[in-house]
MDAnalysis code that builds the backbone (N, CA, C; Angstrom):
import MDAnalysis as mda
import numpy as np

u = mda.Universe.empty(300, n_residues=100, atom_resindex=np.repeat(np.arange(100), 3), trajectory=True)
u.add_TopologyAttr("name", ["N", "CA", "C"] * 100)
u.add_TopologyAttr("resid", np.arange(1, 101))
u.add_TopologyAttr("resname", ["UNK", "UNK", "UNK", "UNK", "UNK", "UNK", "UNK", "UNK", "UNK", "UNK", "UNK", "UNK", "UNK", "UNK", "UNK", "UNK", "UNK", "UNK", "UNK", "UNK", "UNK", "UNK", "UNK", "UNK", "UNK", "UNK", "UNK", "UNK", "UNK", "UNK", "UNK", "UNK", "UNK", "UNK", "UNK", "UNK", "UNK", "UNK", "UNK", "UNK", "UNK", "UNK", "UNK", "UNK", "UNK", "UNK", "UNK", "UNK", "UNK", "UNK", "UNK", "UNK", "UNK", "UNK", "UNK", "UNK", "UNK", "UNK", "UNK", "UNK", "UNK", "UNK", "UNK", "UNK", "UNK", "UNK", "UNK", "UNK", "UNK", "UNK", "UNK", "UNK", "UNK", "UNK", "UNK", "UNK", "UNK", "UNK", "UNK", "UNK", "UNK", "UNK", "UNK", "UNK", "UNK", "UNK", "UNK", "UNK", "UNK", "UNK", "UNK", "UNK", "UNK", "UNK", "UNK", "UNK", "UNK", "UNK", "UNK", "UNK"])
u.atoms.positions = np.array([
    [85.112, -14.802, -2.801],
    [85.450, -13.857, -3.847],
    [84.545, -12.627, -3.713],
    [83.300, -12.699, -3.183],
    [82.427, -11.675, -3.073],
    [82.895, -10.743, -1.759],
    [83.687, -11.309, -0.978],
    [84.265, -10.515, 0.226],
    [85.351, -9.497, -0.160],
    [85.960, -9.781, -1.499],
    [86.949, -8.849, -1.776],
    [86.404, -7.681, -2.567],
    [85.149, -7.716, -3.118],
    [84.674, -6.480, -3.818],
    [83.432, -5.950, -3.042],
    [83.468, -4.658, -3.156],
    [82.247, -3.997, -2.524],
    [82.011, -2.677, -3.314],
    [80.795, -2.149, -3.171],
    [80.487, -0.787, -3.734],
    [79.579, -0.108, -2.929],
    [79.409, 1.206, -2.949],
    [78.529, 1.978, -2.365],
    [77.586, 2.727, -3.257],
    [76.269, 2.603, -3.069],
    [75.414, 3.455, -3.774],
    [75.126, 4.679, -3.205],
    [75.255, 5.734, -3.884],
    [75.152, 7.185, -3.370],
    [74.012, 7.897, -4.258],
    [73.153, 8.389, -3.651],
    [72.089, 9.052, -4.172],
    [72.250, 10.593, -3.854],
    [72.555, 11.472, -5.015],
    [72.769, 12.821, -4.728],
    [71.820, 13.665, -5.574],
    [71.598, 14.889, -5.308],
    [70.845, 15.661, -6.211],
    [71.263, 17.214, -5.961],
    [71.034, 17.961, -6.977],
    [71.423, 19.324, -6.859],
    [70.384, 20.206, -6.141],
    [70.653, 20.603, -4.973],
    [69.651, 21.227, -4.239],
    [69.313, 22.497, -4.950],
    [70.264, 23.223, -5.527],
    [69.832, 24.445, -6.290],
    [68.862, 24.171, -7.417],
    [69.019, 23.095, -8.090],
    [68.134, 22.809, -9.160],
    [66.591, 22.466, -8.535],
    [66.684, 21.958, -7.417],
    [65.316, 21.718, -6.672],
    [64.658, 23.103, -6.410],
    [65.520, 23.974, -5.893],
    [65.141, 25.363, -5.460],
    [64.553, 26.003, -6.656],
    [65.344, 25.836, -7.799],
    [64.853, 26.553, -9.046],
    [63.547, 26.022, -9.600],
    [63.412, 24.658, -9.438],
    [62.100, 24.081, -9.784],
    [60.833, 24.671, -8.986],
    [61.044, 24.615, -7.692],
    [60.079, 25.247, -6.785],
    [59.720, 26.474, -7.041],
    [60.810, 27.383, -7.298],
    [60.576, 28.770, -7.704],
    [59.721, 28.976, -8.909],
    [60.056, 28.121, -9.801],
    [59.384, 28.275, -11.098],
    [58.001, 27.838, -10.915],
    [57.564, 26.828, -10.207],
    [56.277, 26.422, -9.824],
    [55.523, 27.595, -9.247],
    [56.210, 28.292, -8.192],
    [55.552, 29.352, -7.551],
    [55.195, 30.437, -8.411],
    [56.064, 30.705, -9.355],
    [55.658, 31.775, -10.408],
    [54.314, 31.490, -11.232],
    [54.395, 30.017, -11.627],
    [53.253, 29.603, -12.330],
    [52.072, 29.770, -11.515],
    [52.083, 29.530, -10.169],
    [50.961, 29.582, -9.355],
    [50.214, 30.939, -9.517],
    [51.027, 31.905, -9.450],
    [50.630, 33.429, -9.502],
    [50.130, 33.720, -10.949],
    [50.649, 33.271, -11.977],
    [50.247, 33.735, -13.337],
    [49.301, 32.822, -13.836],
    [49.227, 31.552, -13.614],
    [48.295, 30.690, -14.456],
    [46.903, 30.876, -14.070],
    [46.070, 31.037, -15.087],
    [44.790, 31.467, -14.870],
    [44.022, 30.429, -13.958],
    [44.165, 29.089, -14.264],
    [43.489, 28.024, -13.514],
    [43.956, 27.785, -12.074],
    [45.189, 28.416, -11.810],
    [45.796, 28.251, -10.430],
    [45.824, 29.693, -9.583],
    [45.588, 30.762, -10.328],
    [45.811, 32.094, -9.755],
    [45.209, 32.291, -8.368],
    [43.914, 31.919, -8.235],
    [43.210, 32.177, -7.056],
    [42.937, 30.873, -6.341],
    [43.588, 29.827, -6.520],
    [43.405, 28.495, -5.956],
    [43.837, 28.410, -4.526],
    [44.720, 29.309, -4.136],
    [45.284, 29.165, -2.628],
    [46.262, 28.128, -2.476],
    [46.853, 27.708, -3.641],
    [47.713, 26.642, -3.672],
    [49.149, 27.107, -3.187],
    [49.958, 26.270, -2.520],
    [51.210, 26.693, -1.926],
    [52.023, 25.501, -2.196],
    [53.472, 25.830, -2.176],
    [54.455, 24.827, -2.273],
    [55.415, 25.427, -1.277],
    [56.013, 24.526, -0.412],
    [57.112, 25.054, 0.547],
    [58.182, 23.912, 0.651],
    [59.422, 24.258, 0.929],
    [60.481, 23.435, 1.116],
    [61.017, 23.593, 2.469],
    [61.050, 22.472, 3.269],
    [61.628, 22.342, 4.553],
    [63.059, 21.716, 4.286],
    [63.654, 21.369, 5.269],
    [64.987, 20.659, 5.091],
    [65.037, 19.521, 4.150],
    [64.031, 18.667, 4.382],
    [63.914, 17.343, 3.618],
    [62.699, 17.066, 3.065],
    [61.643, 18.061, 3.105],
    [60.222, 17.828, 2.624],
    [59.802, 18.938, 1.729],
    [59.262, 18.568, 0.745],
    [58.450, 19.562, -0.054],
    [57.043, 19.267, 0.130],
    [56.368, 20.411, 0.541],
    [54.876, 20.411, 0.938],
    [54.298, 21.055, -0.094],
    [53.157, 20.503, -0.553],
    [52.208, 20.931, -1.496],
    [50.796, 21.017, -0.812],
    [50.043, 22.178, -0.993],
    [48.838, 22.291, -0.286],
    [48.009, 23.216, -1.346],
    [46.563, 22.590, -1.278],
    [45.634, 23.297, -2.155],
    [44.296, 23.014, -1.585],
    [43.328, 23.725, -2.156],
    [41.903, 23.621, -1.661],
    [41.304, 22.402, -2.184],
    [41.741, 21.907, -3.346],
    [41.071, 20.789, -3.842],
    [42.178, 19.794, -4.416],
    [41.626, 18.533, -4.659],
    [42.595, 17.468, -5.259],
    [42.881, 17.949, -6.560],
    [41.906, 18.408, -7.289],
    [42.206, 18.751, -8.733],
    [43.401, 19.772, -8.934],
    [43.352, 20.758, -8.066],
    [44.512, 21.787, -8.167],
    [45.702, 21.306, -7.569],
    [45.720, 20.474, -6.465],
    [46.757, 19.911, -6.039],
    [47.461, 18.961, -6.916],
    [46.708, 18.294, -7.880],
    [47.237, 17.308, -8.878],
    [48.043, 18.066, -9.844],
    [47.311, 19.384, -10.201],
    [47.907, 20.249, -11.064],
    [49.389, 20.808, -10.725],
    [49.447, 21.212, -9.432],
    [50.662, 21.767, -8.835],
    [51.601, 20.678, -8.774],
    [51.179, 19.485, -8.364],
    [52.199, 18.230, -8.470],
    [52.889, 18.108, -9.833],
    [51.862, 18.156, -10.810],
    [52.372, 17.830, -12.278],
    [53.287, 19.035, -12.680],
    [52.985, 20.185, -12.251],
    [53.982, 21.288, -12.498],
    [55.289, 21.141, -11.894],
    [55.332, 20.665, -10.659],
    [56.562, 20.364, -10.031],
    [57.411, 19.246, -10.607],
    [56.518, 18.082, -11.034],
    [57.299, 17.167, -11.736],
    [57.767, 17.462, -12.990],
    [57.035, 18.379, -13.824],
    [57.622, 18.814, -15.075],
    [58.855, 19.629, -14.957],
    [58.832, 20.458, -13.963],
    [59.942, 21.363, -13.710],
    [61.155, 20.243, -13.387],
    [60.866, 19.411, -12.509],
    [61.990, 18.561, -11.973],
    [62.533, 17.809, -13.185],
    [61.993, 17.155, -14.095],
    [62.235, 16.581, -15.307],
    [62.988, 17.498, -16.174],
    [62.532, 18.582, -16.296],
    [63.297, 19.580, -17.189],
    [64.728, 19.917, -16.544],
    [64.848, 19.769, -15.367],
    [66.072, 20.089, -14.616],
    [67.070, 18.819, -14.307],
    [66.541, 17.724, -15.085],
    [67.237, 16.367, -14.888],
    [67.174, 15.836, -13.470],
    [66.225, 16.103, -12.898],
    [65.939, 15.556, -11.423],
    [64.961, 14.530, -11.551],
    [65.210, 13.311, -11.172],
    [64.462, 12.206, -11.181],
    [63.750, 12.058, -9.733],
    [62.462, 11.571, -9.783],
    [61.777, 11.445, -8.384],
    [61.592, 9.991, -8.238],
    [61.923, 9.717, -6.926],
    [61.699, 8.372, -6.393],
    [60.221, 8.541, -5.641],
    [59.577, 7.419, -5.526],
    [58.367, 7.601, -4.731],
    [58.685, 7.746, -3.342],
    [58.123, 8.659, -2.562],
    [58.228, 8.804, -1.098],
    [57.026, 8.671, -0.488],
    [57.185, 9.044, 0.846],
    [56.081, 9.000, 1.748],
    [55.047, 10.242, 1.427],
    [54.010, 10.309, 2.140],
    [53.150, 11.317, 1.955],
    [51.956, 11.241, 3.029],
    [51.234, 12.177, 2.982],
    [50.088, 12.086, 3.941],
    [49.721, 13.620, 4.170],
    [48.431, 13.731, 4.721],
    [47.862, 15.045, 5.012],
    [47.563, 15.047, 6.576],
    [47.345, 16.335, 7.020],
    [47.025, 16.404, 8.366],
    [45.448, 16.400, 8.648],
    [44.688, 16.349, 7.518],
    [43.216, 16.246, 7.603],
    [42.651, 17.612, 8.002],
    [43.198, 18.827, 7.512],
    [42.899, 20.194, 7.992],
    [41.884, 20.679, 6.927],
    [41.137, 19.783, 6.224],
    [40.157, 20.325, 5.207],
    [40.542, 20.807, 4.014],
    [41.826, 20.853, 3.896],
    [42.404, 21.112, 2.614],
    [43.249, 19.983, 2.058],
    [43.516, 19.801, 0.844],
    [44.210, 18.735, 0.199],
    [45.691, 19.085, 0.497],
    [46.617, 18.275, 0.963],
    [47.959, 18.435, 1.069],
    [48.653, 17.216, 1.006],
    [49.993, 17.244, 0.591],
    [50.726, 16.211, 0.412],
    [52.235, 16.569, 0.774],
    [53.115, 15.677, 1.079],
    [54.559, 15.881, 1.360],
    [55.273, 14.888, 0.383],
    [56.460, 15.352, -0.035],
    [57.458, 14.711, -0.915],
    [58.654, 14.937, -0.263],
    [59.504, 13.949, 0.056],
    [60.724, 14.109, 0.498],
    [61.662, 14.822, -0.603],
    [62.403, 15.770, -0.077],
    [63.276, 16.514, -0.986],
    [64.444, 15.553, -1.361],
    [64.805, 14.631, -0.495],
    [65.728, 13.741, -0.744],
    [65.447, 12.694, -1.813],
    [64.129, 12.874, -2.194],
    [63.579, 11.772, -3.174],
    [64.018, 12.273, -4.658],
    [64.738, 13.454, -4.596],
    [65.223, 13.686, -5.977],
    [66.452, 13.194, -6.047],
    [66.884, 12.627, -7.211],
    [68.213, 12.013, -7.396],
    [68.888, 12.636, -8.666],
])
């Protein structure tokens, strides 16, 4: 009986909503007093969102801003890979496909 039934799980996300969330975070990086001169950046490649900052504290703040914007746009985040290049600044990567 199991051979008669099948289903596919498809994970999709609205790329435009991801772009809107990233754009909103970039605006907050420029205007928010505690992040204005932190040198924090957020970039979107094809499948990766890159967050970079001079310290872990500001990096966590930028990550929280991104997650808040994602939730407000009904994007859910699955835990993805991450890692830094060890270039003296704090940086992390989140797969853009991790949004569902």
